[in-house]
Wavefront OBJ file of the C-alpha trace (Angstrom):
o trace
v -188.705 -203.819 75.251
v -189.063 -203.341 71.483
v -188.459 -199.578 71.867
v -185.305 -200.136 73.944
v -181.680 -199.907 72.844
v -178.687 -201.297 74.722
v -175.530 -199.205 74.715
v -172.784 -201.807 74.890
v -169.107 -201.202 75.547
v -167.106 -204.033 74.018
v -163.399 -204.389 74.826
v -161.031 -206.858 73.167
v -159.359 -208.478 76.178
v -155.604 -208.764 76.591
v -154.689 -206.057 74.069
v -152.816 -202.808 74.662
v -153.345 -200.106 73.459
v -157.058 -200.726 74.001
v -159.228 -201.946 71.118
v -162.864 -201.217 71.913
v -166.276 -200.349 70.500
v -169.374 -198.625 71.840
v -172.394 -200.055 70.060
v -176.098 -199.211 70.085
v -178.050 -202.433 69.681
v -181.862 -202.812 69.694
v -183.176 -204.999 72.508
v -185.020 -207.219 70.013
v -181.696 -208.248 68.454
v -181.074 -211.983 68.698
v -177.887 -213.483 70.084
v -177.102 -214.609 66.525
v -177.676 -211.039 65.361
v -175.303 -209.703 68.020
v -172.692 -212.179 66.776
v -172.948 -210.665 63.307
v -172.829 -207.135 64.704
v -169.628 -207.915 66.619
v -168.054 -209.585 63.606
v -168.713 -206.408 61.618
v -167.657 -204.024 64.377
v -164.271 -205.713 64.857
v -163.629 -206.607 61.230
v -163.616 -210.353 61.806
v -164.511 -212.711 58.948
v -166.709 -215.276 60.784
v -164.376 -218.118 59.801
v -164.005 -219.533 63.316
v -166.131 -220.903 66.122
v -167.645 -218.556 68.693
v -169.732 -218.514 71.844
v -171.381 -216.058 74.182
v -171.591 -216.616 77.924
v -174.590 -214.685 79.214
v -175.807 -215.161 82.771
v -173.688 -218.345 83.065
v -175.235 -219.990 79.967
v -173.429 -220.493 76.647
v -175.029 -219.463 73.342
v -173.901 -219.615 69.744
v -174.588 -220.898 66.269
v -173.799 -224.543 65.707
v -170.925 -225.167 63.276
v -169.052 -228.373 62.448
v -166.645 -228.992 65.319
v -168.478 -226.785 67.786
v -170.193 -227.851 70.968
v -173.946 -228.091 70.972
v -176.025 -225.294 72.458
v -179.227 -225.796 74.399
v -181.099 -223.085 72.477
v -181.126 -221.741 68.931
v -179.260 -218.410 69.106
v -181.428 -217.087 66.276
v -184.456 -217.376 68.532
v -182.939 -215.970 71.744
v -183.447 -212.207 71.992
v -181.390 -209.857 74.144
v -184.628 -208.482 75.545
v -185.314 -211.872 77.124
v -182.344 -211.639 79.518
v -183.615 -208.676 81.486
v -180.203 -207.059 81.163
v -179.460 -204.281 83.614
v -177.145 -201.294 83.467
v -173.628 -202.415 84.379
v -174.287 -206.090 83.613
v -171.449 -207.945 81.874
v -171.111 -210.924 79.582
v -168.495 -212.297 77.190
v -168.106 -213.176 73.535
v -165.303 -215.530 72.494
v -164.157 -215.935 68.913
v -161.570 -218.306 67.448
v -160.946 -220.641 70.360
v -157.452 -221.577 69.127
v -156.333 -217.934 69.132
v -158.328 -217.080 72.258
v -159.919 -213.749 71.352
v -162.285 -212.708 74.155
v -164.546 -209.670 74.069
v -165.706 -208.283 77.412
v -169.143 -206.691 77.022
v -170.766 -204.307 79.490
v -174.223 -202.750 79.329
v -173.395 -199.054 79.745
v -176.887 -197.642 79.281
v -180.425 -198.731 78.470
v -181.889 -196.092 76.167
v -185.149 -195.327 74.358
v -185.017 -196.003 70.648
v -184.711 -192.841 68.562
v -186.812 -192.650 65.374
v -184.095 -190.460 63.845
v -181.303 -193.002 64.237
v -180.465 -196.178 62.363
v -179.552 -199.309 64.283
v -177.291 -201.066 65.022
v -174.913 -198.142 65.309
v -171.325 -197.339 66.228
v -171.096 -194.654 68.929
v -167.424 -194.701 69.898
v -164.259 -196.751 69.949
v -160.622 -196.909 68.997
v -158.270 -198.878 66.782
v -158.779 -201.740 64.423
v -158.870 -205.280 65.710
v -155.808 -207.377 64.842
v -156.139 -209.214 61.521
v -157.110 -212.825 62.122
v -153.901 -214.228 60.646
v -151.860 -212.463 63.353
v -152.549 -215.293 65.798
v -153.315 -215.067 69.512
v -153.322 -211.893 71.653
v -149.861 -212.840 72.957
v -148.506 -213.337 69.426
v -150.052 -210.071 68.308
v -148.549 -208.106 71.211
v -145.128 -209.637 70.538
v -145.404 -208.633 66.881
v -146.306 -205.058 67.807
v -143.303 -204.887 70.123
v -141.020 -206.050 67.313
v -142.635 -203.649 64.856
v -143.540 -200.315 66.506
v -144.969 -197.649 64.153
v -141.586 -195.981 63.587
v -139.955 -199.215 62.396
v -142.961 -200.021 60.203
v -142.608 -196.628 58.503
v -138.844 -197.048 58.060
v -139.169 -200.520 56.534
v -141.947 -199.422 54.189
v -139.778 -196.510 53.057
v -136.906 -198.926 52.364
v -139.122 -201.182 50.271
v -140.565 -198.240 48.335
v -137.033 -197.000 47.675
v -136.049 -200.416 46.304
v -139.146 -200.515 44.113
v -138.442 -197.035 42.759
v -134.963 -198.199 41.739
v -136.332 -201.242 39.901
v -136.408 -201.593 36.123
v -139.079 -199.235 34.827
v -140.017 -201.625 32.025
v -140.864 -204.507 34.353
v -144.472 -205.431 35.186
v -145.786 -204.152 38.514
v -146.284 -207.690 39.836
v -142.704 -208.544 38.914
v -141.356 -205.413 40.606
v -143.223 -206.066 43.831
v -142.260 -209.714 43.696
v -140.738 -210.901 46.960
v -142.009 -207.835 48.830
v -145.701 -208.608 48.340
v -146.330 -210.594 51.540
v -144.109 -208.343 53.643
v -145.842 -205.219 52.363
v -149.254 -206.694 53.105
v -148.243 -207.389 56.710
v -146.652 -203.968 57.144
v -149.803 -202.298 55.795
v -151.897 -204.255 58.298
v -149.640 -203.025 61.096
v -149.687 -199.435 59.821
v -153.498 -199.337 59.826
v -154.011 -200.702 63.340
v -154.304 -197.340 65.091
v -156.784 -195.984 62.546
v -160.532 -196.546 62.556
v -162.857 -195.422 59.774
v -165.932 -194.582 61.820
v -168.135 -193.642 58.866
v -167.341 -196.892 57.048
v -167.983 -198.913 60.196
v -171.355 -197.288 60.749
v -172.303 -197.896 57.117
v -171.395 -201.574 57.474
v -173.475 -201.881 60.648
v -176.446 -200.123 59.062
v -176.228 -202.515 56.126
v -177.000 -205.422 58.439
v -180.599 -204.226 58.529
v -182.959 -203.691 61.438
v -186.231 -205.260 60.367
v -187.715 -207.704 62.907
v -186.817 -210.596 60.615
v -183.217 -209.596 60.064
v -182.652 -208.709 63.704
v -184.118 -211.890 65.063
v -182.186 -214.287 62.882
v -179.007 -212.218 62.613
v -179.060 -211.802 58.840
v -180.148 -209.138 56.434
v -183.157 -210.219 54.392
l 1 2 3 4 5 6 7 8 9 10 11 12 13 14 15 16 17 18 19 20 21 22 23 24 25 26 27 28 29 30 31 32 33 34 35 36 37 38 39 40 41 42 43 44 45 46 47 48 49 50 51 52 53 54 55 56 57 58 59 60 61 62 63 64 65 66 67 68 69 70 71 72 73 74 75 76 77 78 79 80 81 82 83 84 85 86 87 88 89 90 91 92 93 94 95 96 97 98 99 100 101 102 103 104 105 106 107 108 109 110 111 112 113 114 115 116 117 118 119 120 121 122 123 124 125 126 127 128 129 130 131 132 133 134 135 136 137 138 139 140 141 142 143 144 145 146 147 148 149 150 151 152 153 154 155 156 157 158 159 160 161 162 163 164 165 166 167 168 169 170 171 172 173 174 175 176 177 178 179 180 181 182 183 184 185 186 187 188 189 190 191 192 193 194 195 196 197 198 199 200 201 202 203 204 205 206 207 208 209 210 211 212 213 214 215 216 217 218
């Protein structure tokens, strides 16, 4: 199975419009390595607990406060599951917020010597920033702030800043708008996805046997 690649479709559950990724992942990738790939693909920061449920068994990396796992996820390879086309499993991240990723094996492909792995092969939209809370909280926020209102409010803030004292320091001018602008920028970027940057980040994880098996670049 070392020359095999899984084409995985990963959908962030409970979110509309759909946030999803199509990823090409070598079969010799460990469960811990897949965790890092998903963190990168969805822009998460790996600050919270996580777990996979694959063939009715839970896997993950032990962290303070997490449940114990029967096997070391760094030593469990995807190739060992005998995954089939159409098979599904889940990845949960941040149990308090309840972010669940539904993963389906779309294809089982031969590894191409001309391609770097892991790789991004399709998808749409950025994942919600982690400070936006649960899927329900995020959807409520998007309803309150559709793209048109985000653009209008940002224009109002920019207009106020343009009218500010030209001799004042930039930090002083921004002042009370800083946090609001940061949140509005997060909302404005949600429907955009930099595919080239995402692929570069995935490639940077490395694909040597050592880095793939323990989930970290050496």
